[in-house]
C-alpha positions as CSV (number, residue, x, y, z in Angstrom):
1,M,-13.9,20.9,19.1
2,I,-10.9,20.1,16.9
3,A,-11.5,18.0,13.7
4,F,-8.5,17.2,11.5
5,S,-7.2,14.6,9.1
6,P,-3.7,13.4,10.2
7,V,-1.2,13.1,7.4
8,V,0.6,10.2,9.2
9,E,-0.4,7.9,12.0
10,S,2.5,8.5,14.5
11,G,3.5,11.5,16.6
12,W,0.1,12.6,17.9
13,E,0.1,11.2,21.5
14,T,1.4,14.3,23.2
15,V,-0.8,16.9,21.5
16,L,-3.9,14.7,21.9
17,R,-3.2,14.3,25.6
18,E,-2.9,18.1,25.9
19,A,-6.3,18.6,24.1
20,K,-8.0,16.0,26.4
21,A,-6.5,17.7,29.5
22,A,-7.9,21.0,28.2
23,G,-11.3,19.5,27.7
24,I,-11.2,19.9,23.9
25,P,-12.9,17.0,22.0
26,V,-11.0,15.8,19.0
27,V,-12.6,14.2,15.9
28,L,-10.4,12.4,13.3
29,T,-11.5,12.5,9.7
30,D,-10.4,10.1,6.9
31,R,-7.3,8.8,8.7
32,A,-6.4,7.1,12.0
33,V,-3.7,7.8,14.5
34,D,-1.4,5.3,16.4
35,V,-1.9,6.1,20.1
36,S,-1.9,4.0,23.3
37,D,-5.2,5.4,24.5
38,D,-8.2,5.6,22.0
39,S,-10.1,7.9,24.4
40,L,-7.8,10.7,23.4
41,Y,-10.2,11.3,20.5
42,V,-14.0,11.2,20.3
43,T,-14.5,9.3,17.1
44,L,-13.0,8.6,13.6
45,I,-15.0,9.4,10.5
46,G,-13.3,7.3,7.7
47,S,-13.2,4.0,5.8
48,D,-12.1,0.5,6.6
49,F,-8.9,0.7,4.6
50,V,-7.7,-2.8,5.4
51,E,-11.0,-4.2,4.0
52,E,-10.6,-2.0,0.9
53,G,-7.2,-3.6,0.2
54,R,-8.6,-7.1,0.9
55,R,-11.5,-6.6,-1.5
56,A,-9.2,-5.4,-4.3
57,A,-7.1,-8.5,-3.9
58,R,-10.1,-10.8,-3.8
59,W,-11.5,-9.3,-7.0
60,L,-8.1,-9.5,-8.7
61,I,-7.8,-13.2,-7.8
62,E,-11.3,-14.0,-9.1
63,D,-10.8,-11.9,-12.2
64,S,-7.6,-13.7,-13.0
65,K,-8.7,-17.3,-12.2
66,D,-8.1,-18.5,-15.7
67,K,-4.7,-16.7,-16.1
68,E,-1.4,-18.5,-15.7
69,G,1.3,-17.1,-13.6
70,P,3.4,-15.3,-12.9
71,I,1.1,-12.2,-12.6
72,R,3.2,-9.1,-11.9
73,V,1.6,-6.3,-9.9
74,V,2.8,-2.7,-9.5
75,E,1.3,-0.6,-6.6
76,L,1.3,3.2,-6.3
77,Q,0.8,4.0,-2.7
78,G,-0.3,7.2,-0.8
79,T,1.7,9.1,1.8
80,V,4.3,7.0,3.7
81,G,3.1,6.3,7.2
82,S,-0.5,7.3,6.6
83,A,-3.3,5.0,7.7
84,P,-4.8,4.6,4.2
85,A,-1.5,3.6,2.7
86,N,-0.5,1.3,5.5
87,D,-3.8,-0.4,5.9
88,R,-4.7,-0.8,2.3
89,M,-1.3,-2.3,1.6
90,R,-1.7,-4.7,4.6
91,G,-5.1,-5.9,3.4
92,F,-4.1,-6.3,-0.2
93,K,-0.9,-8.3,0.6
94,E,-2.7,-10.4,3.2
95,V,-5.1,-11.8,0.5
96,I,-2.8,-11.7,-2.5
97,A,-0.2,-13.8,-0.6
98,T,-2.6,-16.8,-0.7
99,D,-2.2,-17.1,-4.5
100,P,1.4,-17.9,-5.5
101,R,0.8,-16.6,-9.1
102,F,0.9,-13.0,-8.0
103,Q,4.1,-11.1,-7.5
104,I,4.1,-7.4,-6.3
105,V,7.2,-6.4,-8.3
106,R,7.1,-2.6,-7.5
107,S,5.6,-0.7,-4.6
108,Q,6.3,2.9,-3.9
109,S,4.6,6.0,-2.5
110,G,3.4,8.8,-4.8
111,D,3.1,11.2,-1.7
112,F,-0.4,12.2,-2.8
113,T,1.0,14.7,-5.3
114,R,0.6,14.9,-9.1
115,A,4.3,15.3,-9.8
116,K,5.5,12.5,-7.5
117,G,2.8,10.1,-8.6
118,K,3.7,10.7,-12.3
119,E,7.4,10.3,-11.5
120,V,7.0,7.0,-9.7
121,M,4.7,5.5,-12.3
122,E,7.1,6.5,-15.1
123,A,9.9,4.8,-13.1
124,F,7.8,1.7,-12.7
125,L,7.1,1.5,-16.4
126,K,10.7,2.0,-17.4
127,A,12.0,-0.5,-14.9
128,E,9.5,-3.2,-15.9
129,G,10.1,-2.7,-19.6
130,G,6.4,-2.8,-20.7
131,R,5.6,-6.1,-18.9
132,I,2.9,-5.0,-16.4
133,D,0.0,-7.4,-15.9
134,V,-1.9,-5.6,-13.2
135,L,-2.2,-1.9,-12.3
136,F,-3.9,-1.1,-9.0
137,S,-4.7,2.6,-8.5
138,N,-5.6,2.9,-4.8
139,A,-4.8,6.3,-3.5
140,G,-7.6,8.4,-2.1
141,I,-8.7,11.1,0.5
142,S,-12.1,11.9,1.7
143,G,-11.9,15.7,2.3
144,V,-14.2,17.2,4.9
145,I,-17.8,16.9,5.8
146,S,-19.6,20.2,4.9
147,P,-22.6,21.3,2.8
148,I,-21.9,22.3,-0.8
149,T,-22.5,26.0,0.0
150,E,-19.8,26.0,2.6
151,Y,-17.4,23.4,1.1
152,P,-13.8,24.8,0.9
153,E,-12.8,25.1,-2.7
154,D,-9.2,24.2,-2.0
155,V,-10.2,20.9,-0.3
156,F,-12.5,20.1,-3.2
157,D,-9.6,20.6,-5.6
158,A,-7.3,18.5,-3.5
159,V,-9.8,15.6,-3.4
160,M,-10.2,15.7,-7.2
161,A,-6.4,15.8,-7.7
162,V,-5.8,12.7,-5.6
163,N,-8.8,10.6,-6.2
164,V,-9.4,11.4,-9.9
165,R,-6.3,12.8,-11.5
166,A,-4.0,10.2,-9.9
167,S,-6.1,7.4,-11.5
168,F,-6.2,9.2,-14.8
169,L,-2.4,9.5,-14.8
170,A,-2.1,5.8,-13.8
171,C,-4.2,4.8,-16.9
172,K,-2.5,7.4,-19.2
173,Y,1.0,6.2,-18.5
174,G,0.2,2.6,-17.6
175,L,-1.9,1.5,-20.5
176,P,0.9,1.8,-23.2
177,R,3.1,-0.5,-21.2
178,M,0.6,-3.1,-20.1
179,A,0.7,-6.6,-21.4
180,K,-2.1,-8.0,-23.6
181,G,-4.8,-9.5,-21.4
182,G,-3.7,-7.3,-18.4
183,S,-6.0,-5.8,-15.7
184,I,-6.4,-2.3,-14.2
185,I,-8.2,-1.9,-10.9
186,I,-9.3,1.5,-9.6
187,T,-10.7,1.9,-6.1
188,S,-14.0,3.7,-6.1
189,S,-16.6,3.4,-3.2
190,V,-20.3,2.7,-2.6
191,V,-20.7,6.5,-2.8
192,G,-19.6,6.2,-6.4
193,V,-23.2,5.1,-7.1
194,T,-24.9,6.8,-4.1
195,S,-24.2,9.8,-1.8
196,D,-25.0,11.5,1.4
197,P,-25.1,15.1,2.5
198,G,-21.8,16.8,3.3
199,I,-19.5,14.6,1.2
200,C,-19.8,16.4,-2.2
201,A,-16.1,16.2,-3.0
202,Y,-15.6,12.6,-2.1
203,A,-18.8,11.4,-3.8
204,T,-18.1,13.4,-6.9
205,S,-14.6,11.9,-7.1
206,K,-15.8,8.4,-6.7
207,H,-18.5,8.9,-9.4
208,A,-15.8,10.3,-11.6
209,V,-13.5,7.3,-11.5
210,I,-16.3,5.1,-12.5
211,G,-16.7,7.2,-15.7
212,L,-12.9,7.0,-16.1
213,M,-13.1,3.2,-15.8
214,R,-15.8,2.9,-18.4
215,T,-13.9,5.0,-20.9
216,A,-10.6,3.2,-20.3
217,A,-12.3,-0.2,-20.5
218,K,-13.7,0.6,-24.0
219,E,-10.3,2.0,-25.2
220,A,-8.3,-1.0,-23.9
221,A,-10.7,-3.7,-24.9
222,P,-9.1,-4.4,-28.3
223,R,-5.9,-5.4,-26.4
224,G,-7.8,-7.7,-24.1
225,I,-7.1,-5.4,-21.1
226,R,-9.8,-5.3,-18.5
227,V,-10.5,-2.1,-16.5
228,N,-12.7,-2.3,-13.4
229,V,-13.5,-0.5,-10.2
230,I,-14.1,-1.9,-6.8
231,A,-16.7,-0.1,-4.7
232,P,-16.3,-1.0,-1.0
233,G,-19.3,-0.4,1.3
234,P,-19.7,-0.5,5.1
235,I,-18.4,-3.5,7.0
236,D,-20.0,-4.6,10.3
237,N,-17.2,-4.0,12.8
238,G,-16.1,-1.5,15.5
239,F,-14.5,0.7,13.0
240,Q,-17.7,1.2,11.0
241,K,-19.7,1.9,14.2
242,E,-17.3,4.8,15.0
243,I,-17.8,6.1,11.4
244,E,-21.6,6.0,11.8
245,T,-21.5,7.7,15.1
246,G,-19.4,10.6,13.8
247,L,-21.4,10.9,10.6
248,S,-24.7,11.0,12.4
249,A,-23.4,13.9,14.5
250,A,-22.1,15.8,11.5
251,I,-25.3,15.5,9.3
252,G,-27.9,15.7,12.1
253,R,-29.6,12.4,11.4
254,D,-29.1,8.7,12.0
255,A,-26.4,7.5,9.6
256,T,-26.4,3.8,10.9
257,Y,-26.4,1.3,8.1
258,A,-29.2,-1.2,8.5
259,R,-27.5,-4.1,6.8
260,P,-23.7,-3.8,6.7
261,A,-21.5,-6.6,5.3
262,S,-19.9,-9.0,7.7
């Protein structure tokens, strides 16, 4: 078996066909691929990234219902061409486009690196001259599924760097330039308040950003700046069923959610 997390969606058709011809099952983790035949891989263990983007936008609209426009949004994306970056952006823009008050004034990739994320955020802040109403920190990776005693340390560190440090830097450099009454949104997850075996890095990171949110909210409160997380859970669709099948195989028990959202 081959299990891997593709950095980008495209370019995998040939190698996956070769693996299928050789009788090697392939499992995708965290990110999807863009291929013409879904039977080239066994399953995908990951999140519904489109729905994550939609939920962030719905929360933002509800949280800003009493605020007059225009409301200016900057978006720090993940790797160009990756499923999380493409799908979260698609879901967020799909919903935010229904409210004419919102303007996405800057959107650029941070390439899932500390240096690039910091560089892009600083450029946003300089270009906008201290007039940011909404900051949406939405980059994230899941790591691998493995017990704590066998979990690769380098993968754990990478998950912390992207999921936690990136949001910390967004708050660190974004808060001084945000307008009074602004809003910061950080994407956490349902596993930010729960967990399952085998996901120690991802669960730890999503718990951590909730702590970051609570701290930032208290520090920013005197300026009327709201800081919140969204914590998407399972959605009842084909994508979620694939996740449950793969997770069940990985942890050795039924991982089917009894009551997913619809």
